[in-house]
Biotite code that builds the C-alpha atoms (Angstrom):
import biotite.structure as struc

atoms = struc.array([
    struc.Atom([105.168, 117.161, 87.157], chain_id="A", res_id=1, res_name="MET", atom_name="CA", element="C"),
    struc.Atom([108.054, 114.910, 88.624], chain_id="A", res_id=2, res_name="VAL", atom_name="CA", element="C"),
    struc.Atom([109.746, 112.580, 87.315], chain_id="A", res_id=3, res_name="SER", atom_name="CA", element="C"),
    struc.Atom([112.652, 110.116, 88.381], chain_id="A", res_id=4, res_name="LYS", atom_name="CA", element="C"),
    struc.Atom([115.213, 107.872, 86.772], chain_id="A", res_id=5, res_name="THR", atom_name="CA", element="C"),
    struc.Atom([116.171, 104.775, 88.515], chain_id="A", res_id=6, res_name="ILE", atom_name="CA", element="C"),
    struc.Atom([117.737, 101.330, 87.423], chain_id="A", res_id=7, res_name="VAL", atom_name="CA", element="C"),
    struc.Atom([115.400, 98.074, 88.760], chain_id="A", res_id=8, res_name="VAL", atom_name="CA", element="C"),
    struc.Atom([118.228, 95.948, 90.718], chain_id="A", res_id=9, res_name="GLN", atom_name="CA", element="C"),
    struc.Atom([115.858, 93.036, 92.360], chain_id="A", res_id=10, res_name="ASN", atom_name="CA", element="C"),
    struc.Atom([116.549, 89.505, 90.767], chain_id="A", res_id=11, res_name="GLN", atom_name="CA", element="C"),
    struc.Atom([113.305, 89.514, 88.499], chain_id="A", res_id=12, res_name="VAL", atom_name="CA", element="C"),
    struc.Atom([112.951, 93.071, 87.602], chain_id="A", res_id=13, res_name="GLY", atom_name="CA", element="C"),
    struc.Atom([109.268, 94.225, 87.426], chain_id="A", res_id=14, res_name="LEU", atom_name="CA", element="C"),
    struc.Atom([107.391, 90.836, 86.890], chain_id="A", res_id=15, res_name="HIS", atom_name="CA", element="C"),
    struc.Atom([104.813, 89.244, 88.471], chain_id="A", res_id=16, res_name="ALA", atom_name="CA", element="C"),
    struc.Atom([104.578, 89.538, 92.182], chain_id="A", res_id=17, res_name="ARG", atom_name="CA", element="C"),
    struc.Atom([106.945, 93.466, 92.286], chain_id="A", res_id=18, res_name="PRO", atom_name="CA", element="C"),
    struc.Atom([104.937, 94.810, 89.515], chain_id="A", res_id=19, res_name="ALA", atom_name="CA", element="C"),
    struc.Atom([101.628, 93.912, 91.665], chain_id="A", res_id=20, res_name="THR", atom_name="CA", element="C"),
    struc.Atom([103.344, 95.729, 94.834], chain_id="A", res_id=21, res_name="PHE", atom_name="CA", element="C"),
    struc.Atom([104.368, 98.656, 92.462], chain_id="A", res_id=22, res_name="PHE", atom_name="CA", element="C"),
    struc.Atom([100.528, 98.948, 91.144], chain_id="A", res_id=23, res_name="ILE", atom_name="CA", element="C"),
    struc.Atom([99.337, 98.628, 94.587], chain_id="A", res_id=24, res_name="GLN", atom_name="CA", element="C"),
    struc.Atom([101.685, 101.620, 95.255], chain_id="A", res_id=25, res_name="LYS", atom_name="CA", element="C"),
    struc.Atom([100.642, 103.663, 92.442], chain_id="A", res_id=26, res_name="SER", atom_name="CA", element="C"),
    struc.Atom([97.126, 103.152, 93.162], chain_id="A", res_id=27, res_name="ASN", atom_name="CA", element="C"),
    struc.Atom([97.689, 105.150, 96.937], chain_id="A", res_id=28, res_name="GLU", atom_name="CA", element="C"),
    struc.Atom([98.094, 108.052, 95.056], chain_id="A", res_id=29, res_name="PHE", atom_name="CA", element="C"),
    struc.Atom([95.904, 110.344, 93.356], chain_id="A", res_id=30, res_name="GLN", atom_name="CA", element="C"),
    struc.Atom([98.378, 111.689, 90.632], chain_id="A", res_id=31, res_name="SER", atom_name="CA", element="C"),
    struc.Atom([98.438, 110.326, 87.281], chain_id="A", res_id=32, res_name="SER", atom_name="CA", element="C"),
    struc.Atom([101.353, 108.187, 87.280], chain_id="A", res_id=33, res_name="ILE", atom_name="CA", element="C"),
    struc.Atom([103.466, 106.408, 84.509], chain_id="A", res_id=34, res_name="TRP", atom_name="CA", element="C"),
    struc.Atom([106.347, 103.963, 83.597], chain_id="A", res_id=35, res_name="VAL", atom_name="CA", element="C"),
    struc.Atom([108.808, 104.724, 80.832], chain_id="A", res_id=36, res_name="GLU", atom_name="CA", element="C"),
    struc.Atom([111.225, 102.337, 79.568], chain_id="A", res_id=37, res_name="LYS", atom_name="CA", element="C"),
    struc.Atom([112.984, 103.111, 75.895], chain_id="A", res_id=38, res_name="ASP", atom_name="CA", element="C"),
    struc.Atom([110.018, 106.002, 74.972], chain_id="A", res_id=39, res_name="GLU", atom_name="CA", element="C"),
    struc.Atom([107.445, 103.797, 75.750], chain_id="A", res_id=40, res_name="ARG", atom_name="CA", element="C"),
    struc.Atom([105.123, 105.022, 78.286], chain_id="A", res_id=41, res_name="LYS", atom_name="CA", element="C"),
    struc.Atom([102.670, 103.143, 80.594], chain_id="A", res_id=42, res_name="VAL", atom_name="CA", element="C"),
    struc.Atom([100.065, 104.062, 82.768], chain_id="A", res_id=43, res_name="ASN", atom_name="CA", element="C"),
    struc.Atom([101.487, 103.085, 86.113], chain_id="A", res_id=44, res_name="ALA", atom_name="CA", element="C"),
    struc.Atom([98.179, 101.915, 87.637], chain_id="A", res_id=45, res_name="LYS", atom_name="CA", element="C"),
    struc.Atom([97.697, 99.172, 84.981], chain_id="A", res_id=46, res_name="SER", atom_name="CA", element="C"),
    struc.Atom([99.020, 96.001, 85.429], chain_id="A", res_id=47, res_name="LEU", atom_name="CA", element="C"),
    struc.Atom([98.986, 94.879, 82.126], chain_id="A", res_id=48, res_name="LEU", atom_name="CA", element="C"),
    struc.Atom([100.683, 97.839, 80.592], chain_id="A", res_id=49, res_name="GLY", atom_name="CA", element="C"),
    struc.Atom([103.401, 97.652, 83.391], chain_id="A", res_id=50, res_name="VAL", atom_name="CA", element="C"),
    struc.Atom([104.140, 93.942, 82.552], chain_id="A", res_id=51, res_name="LEU", atom_name="CA", element="C"),
    struc.Atom([104.277, 94.853, 78.481], chain_id="A", res_id=52, res_name="SER", atom_name="CA", element="C"),
    struc.Atom([107.503, 96.873, 79.165], chain_id="A", res_id=53, res_name="LEU", atom_name="CA", element="C"),
    struc.Atom([109.492, 93.588, 80.010], chain_id="A", res_id=54, res_name="GLY", atom_name="CA", element="C"),
    struc.Atom([111.376, 95.336, 82.668], chain_id="A", res_id=55, res_name="ILE", atom_name="CA", element="C"),
    struc.Atom([114.371, 93.209, 84.090], chain_id="A", res_id=56, res_name="THR", atom_name="CA", element="C"),
    struc.Atom([117.103, 93.545, 86.280], chain_id="A", res_id=57, res_name="LYS", atom_name="CA", element="C"),
    struc.Atom([119.487, 96.580, 85.171], chain_id="A", res_id=58, res_name="GLY", atom_name="CA", element="C"),
    struc.Atom([116.639, 97.928, 83.208], chain_id="A", res_id=59, res_name="THR", atom_name="CA", element="C"),
    struc.Atom([116.342, 101.966, 83.571], chain_id="A", res_id=60, res_name="GLU", atom_name="CA", element="C"),
    struc.Atom([113.136, 103.217, 83.885], chain_id="A", res_id=61, res_name="ILE", atom_name="CA", element="C"),
    struc.Atom([111.514, 106.853, 84.879], chain_id="A", res_id=62, res_name="THR", atom_name="CA", element="C"),
    struc.Atom([109.026, 107.269, 86.910], chain_id="A", res_id=63, res_name="ILE", atom_name="CA", element="C"),
    struc.Atom([106.480, 110.479, 86.067], chain_id="A", res_id=64, res_name="ILE", atom_name="CA", element="C"),
    struc.Atom([103.968, 111.943, 88.240], chain_id="A", res_id=65, res_name="ALA", atom_name="CA", element="C"),
    struc.Atom([101.881, 114.557, 87.669], chain_id="A", res_id=66, res_name="ASP", atom_name="CA", element="C"),
    struc.Atom([98.803, 115.667, 89.847], chain_id="A", res_id=67, res_name="GLY", atom_name="CA", element="C"),
    struc.Atom([98.718, 116.770, 93.531], chain_id="A", res_id=68, res_name="THR", atom_name="CA", element="C"),
    struc.Atom([100.773, 114.476, 95.385], chain_id="A", res_id=69, res_name="ASP", atom_name="CA", element="C"),
    struc.Atom([102.798, 113.582, 92.652], chain_id="A", res_id=70, res_name="GLU", atom_name="CA", element="C"),
    struc.Atom([106.249, 114.338, 94.439], chain_id="A", res_id=71, res_name="ALA", atom_name="CA", element="C"),
    struc.Atom([105.078, 111.864, 97.305], chain_id="A", res_id=72, res_name="GLU", atom_name="CA", element="C"),
    struc.Atom([104.427, 109.533, 94.964], chain_id="A", res_id=73, res_name="ALA", atom_name="CA", element="C"),
    struc.Atom([107.497, 109.389, 92.739], chain_id="A", res_id=74, res_name="ALA", atom_name="CA", element="C"),
    struc.Atom([109.779, 109.499, 96.141], chain_id="A", res_id=75, res_name="ASP", atom_name="CA", element="C"),
    struc.Atom([107.397, 106.314, 97.156], chain_id="A", res_id=76, res_name="ALA", atom_name="CA", element="C"),
    struc.Atom([107.467, 104.083, 93.892], chain_id="A", res_id=77, res_name="LEU", atom_name="CA", element="C"),
    struc.Atom([111.566, 104.967, 93.795], chain_id="A", res_id=78, res_name="THR", atom_name="CA", element="C"),
    struc.Atom([112.036, 104.274, 97.524], chain_id="A", res_id=79, res_name="SER", atom_name="CA", element="C"),
    struc.Atom([110.334, 100.751, 96.700], chain_id="A", res_id=80, res_name="LEU", atom_name="CA", element="C"),
    struc.Atom([112.279, 100.080, 93.812], chain_id="A", res_id=81, res_name="ILE", atom_name="CA", element="C"),
    struc.Atom([115.122, 100.933, 95.834], chain_id="A", res_id=82, res_name="GLU", atom_name="CA", element="C"),
    struc.Atom([114.190, 98.302, 98.423], chain_id="A", res_id=83, res_name="SER", atom_name="CA", element="C"),
    struc.Atom([113.977, 95.417, 96.057], chain_id="A", res_id=84, res_name="ASN", atom_name="CA", element="C"),
    struc.Atom([110.296, 94.738, 96.600], chain_id="A", res_id=85, res_name="PHE", atom_name="CA", element="C"),
    struc.Atom([111.542, 93.957, 100.409], chain_id="A", res_id=86, res_name="SER", atom_name="CA", element="C"),
    struc.Atom([113.166, 90.862, 99.356], chain_id="A", res_id=87, res_name="GLU", atom_name="CA", element="C"),
])
């Protein structure tokens, strides 16, 4: 299991379009992936789950991946967030 903590810095947080990109990237991997915020953990492959966390700019989240490609998944999702979803 791999976990990475990151602060979301893009203007709108993880809502609508950025959340869709995040889910699409999560679905490229075989591993189980979760997003955790304030002790609530949701499936990173579920749009409703991710949106339900209400992740806004400046929010610290933890990405948790478990499976055969866990390191690649955690790195790719962290990179996506660090790029501010290429805004």
